[in-house]
Phi, psi and omega in degrees: 000324180294316179297319179299314180299318181297314182296320182295316180292318179293325177299315178298316182294317182293317178299318183292320179297321179292333177292337179242096178292178183299335179269007182239022175203161171244131188211135176213138182290157177188170177291326178230134184250132172255140174266158179217141177230118183223147178274084180286340174231159183275344182187191178236155179287138177293131183212128180273110178276093182279355176062024173281343174220173183299129179301141178248156176297136183292153182276138179273141183226165176066092185295138183247100183294324178293321177301321177292323178295322178297319176300317179298328178296323178292314179297319179299313180300317180295316180295324178294318177296318180297335180270352183284132177281347184248330181265115183051055180296146179065017176229150181237128173273135172246182181207156171224111188238132181236161179268123176279343184055024178060029180226149180296318185298315178292323178294324178288327175303313180294315183297326178300324180292322176297313183294316184301314181295319177298325180290323176300314180295317184290332178272356178053052187260007184304320184292331179276326186281343182056046183288130181285331182213123183280130174253120180302154177297154172275113187271348176195154182237130174264115181140178002258201183267288182291147181295322180298320179290316179296327178298313179296314180297317183296324178298324180280312180297326181296332177300331182247011178053041173271118183296137179237121180244104182274148179254354187211356183269112190248003181304135181292341178298330183287353177278354179283102185283345174290328181263320185246078191293330188244018183266131171224169181204155178253020177237146182295152173296138181299341183304321179291325181293319178297320177295319180297323177300314180295325178296320179296315180297319178293325180298316180273005179060034172278139180223013182219102188228165170243158179231144176227138181219147172294140181276066183206187184285358173263309187286316183299305180293330178296312181287332176296317178296320177300317180298321178299315181292324180294321179298322180295333183260009181059036174267123183271143181246120184282317181211154176225116183235150177250143182226167176201153175295344180263003178298140178279174187300320181296320179295321178296315180302318183296319178295318180296322176301318177299313179298314184294324183272351181282147176271354177288128180263344181255126180238121179266126185234121174250096186200166169267167178299311179300323178290326182278334189306312182300324179293314182296321179298320178290323177295320177294318179301323179272354178057049177276106185247181177083013179256147172257128183251124176257113193257132171286163187303329186292340179231356183302333178231027182291132180290343176284331185256321183281069181243142182306323182289345176264350195295326183297338183260320183238027177296334179273061183250131171233135187205189186249146176220148177293150173300131182285149176241173179245136176232092182301131178089353183289323180299314178296324178296316178300324183286342183274353182301135179201136184302329181275334181267329181274065188292338181268356185243095180296342181282346183297329181296309181295323177304314182298315180295318181289325181292316188252009177052048180223177174232148178267109184289346186238122171080010181234019185293342180271352179294132178305319181292315185296319182303315183292326182283322176297317181296318180297320181293320182290327183267003179078022179259163174284168182293130171077294188243007177083002181240333182277168184291157176299147171277128178284163174296145176286143177273333187090351180258007179299150183256116185298332183278356184270352182239153178253118174221162177302337180303319184263012177284097186260006189294319182222105177271103182249289177296319178304318180294321178298321176299311180304316180293322179298316179296316180293328177298315178296317180300318179291328174296318177294322177298321177296323175293318182300321185259010183298138176260123179308134182099342180241011182284177183268357185255185187311130179059029178074019182286162181248153171283152178270114184302331181281344179230029187296142179246159186303317183297329179289323176294319179301318178301316182288327176296323180294334181253016187291141173201109180211164177254124185276182185297338180271001180082014181268140176279129183240116172204137181275141180279185185297343180260006181079017184256153166254130177277128182222173179251168180240148165268147173254125185242154179230140182280130174234161171262129180292129177289345182278309184231003177079007179281165178275127178240157186248108182272125177285121185241004180173188177206166180227118184255108183289344180278340186286166178292153176302130184096349181239006186281328189260132173229128177228130175264096184296338180293340183267348185278133172242117178273125184069013175091356183214333187264136176268355181270131180290000000 
């Protein structure tokens, strides 16, 4: 039975590893391994699995520069901790980081590898498996981004009590500890955001609105909470529609018809950027203007939506953003990325190609982007879609500071800071284990966990009791639901007079700690409706 279990687990682990080639993960050895889940791509290519041959892992498409920056924030935090003489001295943190491609299926592929290796360790099967090289268990996972993805991941990790610390999943459903036993997060619960949305509508005396929500575990509960708050304030809702990035053209058309025919000028949207994008494109195509958009945090600053070509239609956007944090030294770290120097980061190759619109002829043939460009070049096609010019070879001497991408947008570190905070939270939980005094520990009879043989469930126990002050002087401790309570900035979309890009002007804030009636502050003098008018 033991041999069978070993073979089954190793088969799972081997299959999963093959699904993620060397250019599709970031990996570094260490005494203790952290897992990471980030959306390096916005989606996956549509592929009909006819099962005439063995199914293959789907290809990820549409590069996400911000997702890569968030991944870099995790690596930066780990390297900073490894260099610290006081935090986990004489120990090294390693990492295994995968691309979720913003889909549940890819996220679960990666999560299976975390679980499989932990299962090998817990069953002590090395002597039966004849493993040539031992890979330490993943004792905690940083991620994921979307609430729907984190829900799926949390259901799997929770079975094995592997702690998961999300930096961007805000659905209030994830606060249910009976269902999501090992889930924690460094982003506020959406319940506060839904209340804040209703407060903004009440502030401007709007009483006739429409609502749109992503058809997932983020959008549905978020908009449901908003409707409860709206009813208490006598705010009437004209229509309520659900959307998804997987909606077909007919479904999108139906929602747009509702928006176009509605007399409601204010539209409240609880969605992510990828889920909202198909709808916005159709609204832009029809040139439906004159609407005010109230944006949830997940899309209020999305690079997919905040585009100059969409501005004439959704320029009157006011939304929520996480409070920005500071990460000293991170900007310089971002500038140092290079495919030849970032040897532990397989994603750096594709990042370089996408940034400089070139291809790396050496060592990047497994990159999804590179493969398509090599193939296009060989077949006489243009890069990507057969119409654009060929990509020239990268020289390796390109200057990262000479181009503008969301990767180098250092003005407001919000999600990146949450990633940084998630890594440090895990590190401080490990530090508490490292410095534990026998008799004063959290386990039976005051015993302590052995840092050299620490298990995931022991780290989870310490995360639940975590309390530390970070480098910014902020107190960090998770409440009974695994949440950190935070505040929001309120932003308004403007067009930059310098380059015509969409910029996010902070026009107020929302303090969840304040008394009711004193939580919201808005500076109306800073708001531009449609990019030019100060009149509501």
